[in-house]
MARFI-70795 format. One record per atom (N, C-alpha, C): x, y, z; residue number from 0; chain. Coordinates in Angstrom, 3 decimals, decimal comma. Layout:
% residues N
X;Y;Z;NUM;A
...
END
This chain:
% residues 131
84,521;81,900;130,552;0;A
85,390;82,351;129,547;0;A
85,793;84,011;130,002;0;A
86,968;84,260;129,798;1;A
87,519;85,437;130,001;1;A
87,827;86,482;128,553;1;A
87,282;87,310;128,796;2;A
87,099;88,255;127,725;2;A
88,566;88,583;127,079;2;A
88,882;88,286;125,445;3;A
90,104;88,805;125,123;3;A
90,661;90,548;125,534;3;A
91,987;90,455;125,538;4;A
92,169;91,825;126,178;4;A
92,182;92,699;124,711;4;A
92,364;92,215;123,538;5;A
91,927;92,845;122,452;5;A
90,184;93,602;122,197;5;A
89,458;93,006;123,180;6;A
88,333;93,475;123,094;6;A
87,954;94,937;124,260;6;A
88,996;94,561;125,358;7;A
89,438;96,202;126,071;7;A
89,644;96,917;125,145;7;A
90,745;96,802;124,214;8;A
91,452;97,583;123,593;8;A
90,268;98,190;122,880;8;A
89,481;97,615;121,847;9;A
88,781;97,926;120,772;9;A
87,553;98,650;121,999;9;A
87,035;98,506;122,978;10;A
86,073;99,422;123,507;10;A
87,135;100,847;123,910;10;A
88,425;100,841;124,227;11;A
88,993;102,016;124,387;11;A
88,995;102,783;122,943;11;A
89,009;102,228;121,775;12;A
89,052;102,659;120,569;12;A
87,729;103,539;120,646;12;A
86,561;103,218;121,044;13;A
85,298;103,687;121,036;13;A
85,389;105,121;121,998;13;A
85,888;105,136;123,276;14;A
85,928;106,222;123,743;14;A
87,081;107,655;122,898;14;A
87,832;106,663;122,379;15;A
88,799;107,818;121,440;15;A
88,234;108,591;120,132;15;A
87,147;107,394;119,704;16;A
86,155;108,015;118,457;16;A
85,320;109,267;119,300;16;A
84,689;108,842;120,118;17;A
83,860;109,731;120,589;17;A
84,473;111,121;121,504;17;A
85,454;110,931;121,729;18;A
86,310;112,386;121,995;18;A
86,705;113,106;121,165;18;A
87,242;112,577;119,979;19;A
87,660;112,927;118,679;19;A
86,569;113,805;118,030;19;A
85,929;113,198;117,957;20;A
84,104;113,840;117,736;20;A
83,939;114,925;118,304;20;A
84,299;114,920;119,683;21;A
83,722;115,790;120,657;21;A
84,378;117,074;120,430;21;A
85,632;117,076;119,939;22;A
86,748;118,050;120,137;22;A
86,220;119,234;118,429;22;A
85,780;118,057;117,842;23;A
85,221;118,513;116,144;23;A
83,798;119,547;116,444;23;A
83,215;119,043;117,459;24;A
82,100;119,837;117,474;24;A
82,232;120,982;118,411;24;A
83,119;120,830;119,543;25;A
83,208;122,069;120,201;25;A
84,042;122,794;119,262;25;A
85,154;122,583;118,370;26;A
85,710;123,575;117,547;26;A
84,579;124,267;116,623;26;A
83,403;123,187;116,294;27;A
82,669;124,041;115,229;27;A
81,842;125,265;115,762;27;A
81,611;124,706;116,993;28;A
80,812;125,976;118,202;28;A
81,691;127,019;118,354;28;A
83,013;126,959;118,800;29;A
83,993;128,157;118,908;29;A
84,583;128,799;117,703;29;A
84,579;128,055;116,784;30;A
84,785;128,980;115,300;30;A
83,395;129,531;114,827;30;A
82,239;128,958;115,051;31;A
81,000;129,046;113,880;31;A
80,971;128,478;112,687;31;A
81,416;127,365;112,259;32;A
81,787;126,538;111,561;32;A
80,790;125,466;111,390;32;A
79,179;125,818;110,763;33;A
78,164;124,540;110,144;33;A
78,515;123,822;109,680;33;A
77,798;122,786;110,219;34;A
78,370;121,169;109,006;34;A
77,390;121,779;107,980;34;A
77,571;121,195;106,780;35;A
78,475;119,851;106,408;35;A
80,041;120,684;105,749;35;A
79,985;122,009;106,098;36;A
81,415;122,746;106,328;36;A
82,533;121,908;106,780;36;A
83,278;122,080;105,930;37;A
84,955;121,582;106,592;37;A
85,866;122,448;106,498;37;A
85,298;123,645;106,046;38;A
86,459;124,815;105,584;38;A
85,907;126,207;106,666;38;A
87,402;126,537;107,292;39;A
86,890;127,570;108,149;39;A
88,481;128,116;108,985;39;A
88,313;128,227;109,940;40;A
89,379;128,654;111,187;40;A
90,391;127,637;110,754;40;A
91,774;128,088;110,719;41;A
92,899;127,396;110,766;41;A
92,762;125,881;111,807;41;A
92,787;126,421;113,111;42;A
92,690;125,492;114,399;42;A
91,516;124,379;114,193;42;A
90,100;125,197;113,285;43;A
89,064;123,992;113,001;43;A
89,286;122,992;112,309;43;A
90,002;123,476;111,033;44;A
90,425;122,472;109,864;44;A
91,416;121,327;110,641;44;A
92,716;122,025;111,413;45;A
93,334;120,846;112,029;45;A
92,630;120,053;112,863;45;A
92,081;120,363;113,644;46;A
91,164;119,752;114,422;46;A
90,236;118,415;113,301;46;A
89,480;119,386;112,701;47;A
89,061;118,153;111,560;47;A
89,400;116,889;110,732;47;A
90,935;117,574;110,607;48;A
91,640;116,800;109,649;48;A
92,018;115,497;110,707;48;A
92,441;115,968;111,861;49;A
92,634;114,940;112,783;49;A
92,017;114,142;113,265;49;A
90,931;114,439;113,436;50;A
90,079;113,474;113,782;50;A
89,554;112,681;112,775;50;A
89,314;113,142;111,167;51;A
89,048;112,265;109,983;51;A
90,233;111,527;109,867;51;A
91,715;111,836;110,150;52;A
92,681;110,825;109,872;52;A
92,805;109,704;110,908;52;A
92,466;110,121;112,155;53;A
92,441;108,878;113,210;53;A
91,397;108,056;112,819;53;A
90,172;108,571;112,369;54;A
89,057;107,454;112,224;54;A
89,511;106,719;111,148;54;A
90,210;107,318;109,939;55;A
90,453;106,566;108,678;55;A
91,114;105,309;109,134;55;A
92,065;105,443;110,318;56;A
93,001;104,359;110,267;56;A
92,463;103,405;111,637;56;A
91,571;103,547;111,962;57;A
91,069;103,041;113,237;57;A
90,680;101,704;112,731;57;A
89,848;101,474;111,723;58;A
89,616;99,537;111,268;58;A
90,518;99,370;110,842;58;A
91,736;99,695;110,582;59;A
92,978;99,059;109,865;59;A
93,631;98,578;111,219;59;A
93,681;99,583;112,171;60;A
94,114;99,141;113,548;60;A
93,551;98,082;114,373;60;A
92,317;98,240;114,325;61;A
91,407;97,099;115,206;61;A
91,754;95,850;114,298;61;A
91,665;95,932;113,197;62;A
91,492;94,750;112,327;62;A
93,217;93,801;112,536;62;A
93,954;94,685;112,676;63;A
95,398;93,895;112,917;63;A
95,310;93,786;114,429;63;A
95,122;94,578;115,229;64;A
94,679;94,232;116,450;64;A
94,386;92,866;116,760;64;A
93,222;92,572;116,628;65;A
92,803;91,197;116,886;65;A
93,086;90,081;116,170;65;A
93,685;90,174;114,657;66;A
94,502;89,173;114,056;66;A
95,923;89,014;114,796;66;A
96,574;90,138;115,331;67;A
97,565;89,659;116,244;67;A
97,080;88,925;117,554;67;A
96,575;89,436;118,020;68;A
96,345;88,888;119,477;68;A
95,393;87,669;119,313;68;A
94,903;87,250;118,116;69;A
94,114;86,062;118,097;69;A
95,553;84,768;117,714;69;A
96,441;85,206;116,549;70;A
97,368;84,215;116,047;70;A
98,412;84,447;116,635;70;A
99,054;85,429;117,187;71;A
100,362;85,824;117,736;71;A
100,558;86,017;119,436;71;A
99,961;86,799;119,931;72;A
99,698;86,840;121,610;72;A
99,015;87,541;121,849;72;A
98,319;87,460;122,665;73;A
97,248;88,613;123,297;73;A
97,701;89,686;124,095;73;A
98,580;89,362;124,756;74;A
99,337;90,272;125,527;74;A
99,949;91,515;124,769;74;A
100,901;90,737;123,926;75;A
101,923;91,886;123,058;75;A
101,018;92,619;122,357;75;A
99,779;91,755;121,583;76;A
98,879;92,722;121,077;76;A
98,483;93,709;121,755;76;A
98,128;93,593;122,578;77;A
97,258;94,590;123,892;77;A
98,208;95,655;124,214;77;A
99,514;95,430;124,481;78;A
100,570;96,526;124,670;78;A
100,689;97,097;123,387;78;A
100,805;96,848;121,939;79;A
100,907;97,620;120,982;79;A
99,988;98,182;120,551;79;A
98,437;97,726;120,826;80;A
97,401;98,241;120,870;80;A
96,944;100,036;121,717;80;A
97,551;99,539;122,791;81;A
97,387;100,730;124,029;81;A
98,469;101,753;123,336;81;A
100,017;101,475;123,315;82;A
100,864;102,383;122,981;82;A
100,471;102,922;121,169;82;A
99,721;102,259;120,665;83;A
99,116;102,828;119,312;83;A
98,003;104,061;119,688;83;A
96,852;103,278;120,428;84;A
96,198;104,424;120,981;84;A
96,563;105,824;121,796;84;A
97,557;105,372;122,645;85;A
98,472;106,919;123,094;85;A
99,132;107,848;121,704;85;A
99,776;107,150;121,034;86;A
100,482;108,307;119,937;86;A
99,321;108,701;119,320;86;A
98,045;108,061;118,634;87;A
97,265;108,673;117,960;87;A
96,595;109,809;119,237;87;A
96,676;109,586;120,352;88;A
95,876;111,034;121,133;88;A
96,917;111,846;121,143;88;A
98,480;111,693;121,142;89;A
99,356;112,785;121,061;89;A
99,068;113,151;119,627;89;A
99,285;112,195;118,662;90;A
98,915;112,792;117,162;90;A
97,954;114,007;117,254;90;A
96,984;113,833;117,855;91;A
95,663;114,495;117,702;91;A
95,763;115,855;118,380;91;A
96,399;115,893;119,826;92;A
96,695;116,876;120,340;92;A
97,863;117,797;119,531;92;A
98,957;116,916;119,354;93;A
99,728;117,877;118,352;93;A
99,397;118,584;117,407;93;A
98,228;118,114;116,137;94;A
97,701;118,655;115,200;94;A
96,957;119,855;115,453;94;A
96,076;119,584;116,747;95;A
95,387;120,905;116,781;95;A
96,177;121,888;117,185;95;A
97,259;121,749;117,502;96;A
98,126;123,037;117,649;96;A
98,881;123,698;116,744;96;A
99,202;122,759;115,939;97;A
100,266;123,034;114,607;97;A
100,202;121,806;113,722;97;A
100,551;121,788;112,544;98;A
100,274;120,788;111,437;98;A
101,652;120,010;111,938;98;A
102,523;120,868;112,510;99;A
104,129;120,043;112,259;99;A
103,956;119,208;113,444;99;A
102,939;119,653;114,836;100;A
102,990;118,633;115,727;100;A
102,566;117,329;115,804;100;A
101,587;116,974;114,538;101;A
101,446;115,734;114,190;101;A
102,590;114,835;113,933;101;A
103,742;115,055;113,465;102;A
104,919;114,310;112,751;102;A
105,065;113,579;113,662;102;A
105,848;113,483;114,827;103;A
106,393;112,388;115,723;103;A
105,251;111,533;116,001;103;A
104,311;111,755;116,658;104;A
103,431;110,808;116,863;104;A
103,050;109,859;115,388;104;A
102,725;110,871;114,710;105;A
102,355;109,954;113,226;105;A
103,059;108,968;112,732;105;A
104,627;109,177;112,822;106;A
105,433;107,980;112,560;106;A
105,892;107,310;113,592;106;A
105,384;107,342;114,859;107;A
105,274;106,302;116,073;107;A
104,335;105,609;115,790;107;A
103,157;106,255;115,280;108;A
101,918;105,369;115,307;108;A
101,921;104,099;113,998;108;A
102,568;104,661;113,083;109;A
103,039;103,751;111,675;109;A
104,124;102,919;112,270;109;A
104,992;103,434;112,820;110;A
105,851;101,766;113,137;110;A
104,849;100,921;114,329;110;A
103,960;101,180;114,781;111;A
103,052;100,357;115,742;111;A
102,406;99,726;114,725;111;A
101,736;100,229;114,166;112;A
100,501;99,651;112,901;112;A
101,532;98,661;111,945;112;A
102,751;98,963;111,634;113;A
103,569;98,147;111,027;113;A
103,845;96,747;111,728;113;A
104,358;97,088;113,214;114;A
104,774;96,020;114,086;114;A
103,571;94,803;114,402;114;A
102,367;95,758;114,543;115;A
101,091;94,899;114,364;115;A
100,980;94,054;113,192;115;A
101,204;94,571;112,005;116;A
101,467;93,576;110,646;116;A
102,105;92,600;110,928;116;A
103,549;92,768;111,309;117;A
104,361;91,886;111,603;117;A
104,109;90,612;111,946;117;A
103,089;91,144;113,517;118;A
102,967;90,450;114,599;118;A
101,915;89,263;113,734;118;A
100,874;89,887;113,153;119;A
99,634;89,197;112,524;119;A
100,016;88,212;111,319;119;A
101,103;88,647;110,777;120;A
101,184;88,093;109,583;120;A
102,307;86,893;110,396;120;A
103,032;86,674;111,103;121;A
103,925;85,783;111,891;121;A
102,985;84,980;112,466;121;A
102,090;85,375;112,935;122;A
101,021;84,498;113,658;122;A
100,042;83,921;113,133;122;A
99,923;84,193;111,629;123;A
99,012;83,716;110,657;123;A
100,028;82,752;110,020;123;A
101,207;82,653;109,838;124;A
101,828;82,078;109,093;124;A
102,505;80,634;110,234;124;A
102,476;81,145;111,367;125;A
103,013;80,231;112,260;125;A
101,800;79,137;112,260;125;A
100,483;79,500;112,438;126;A
99,247;78,814;112,562;126;A
98,686;77,809;111,514;126;A
99,331;78,548;110,171;127;A
98,755;77,749;109,032;127;A
99,824;76,726;108,420;127;A
101,256;77,447;108,702;128;A
102,204;76,637;107,825;128;A
102,766;75,631;109,093;128;A
103,073;75,654;110,293;129;A
103,589;75,082;111,252;129;A
102,362;73,478;111,919;129;A
103,322;72,852;111,857;130;A
101,962;71,352;112,144;130;A
101,363;71,892;113,661;130;A
END
C-alpha cells in the first residue's frame, strides 16, 4: 500500500514547526530573552509572534489537507499543501524583518486555506450525497 501524499506534507509540517521553534530559540539567545518571557527586543517579538501564528494555524491546515486529500483529490490537496507551507515560510521570513512583511504571504496562505476548505467540503458533499 502506498503512503498518501498528505502524509508527506504532514511530515514537512513537522520540519517547519521545528525550524520556527529553533528561530525563536536563536532569537532568545541573541536578544537575551529568557523563557517564559515573550517581550523584549522588537525583532525577537516579531519572530516569536510569527512562530506562534504559524503554530496556531497548522492544526487547521493539516485537518483540511487530509480531508481534501481523502475526499477530493490527493494530488490537488498535496499541491495546495506545499504552496501553503511555502507561503507560511515566506510569512515567517517577512514577519521577522518587519511586521508589514507578513501581509502578502498571510493573504496568500489564507486563500490557500479557503481553497482547501472548498475542496474538503465539495469532496465530502460528493462522497455523502452522490450515489
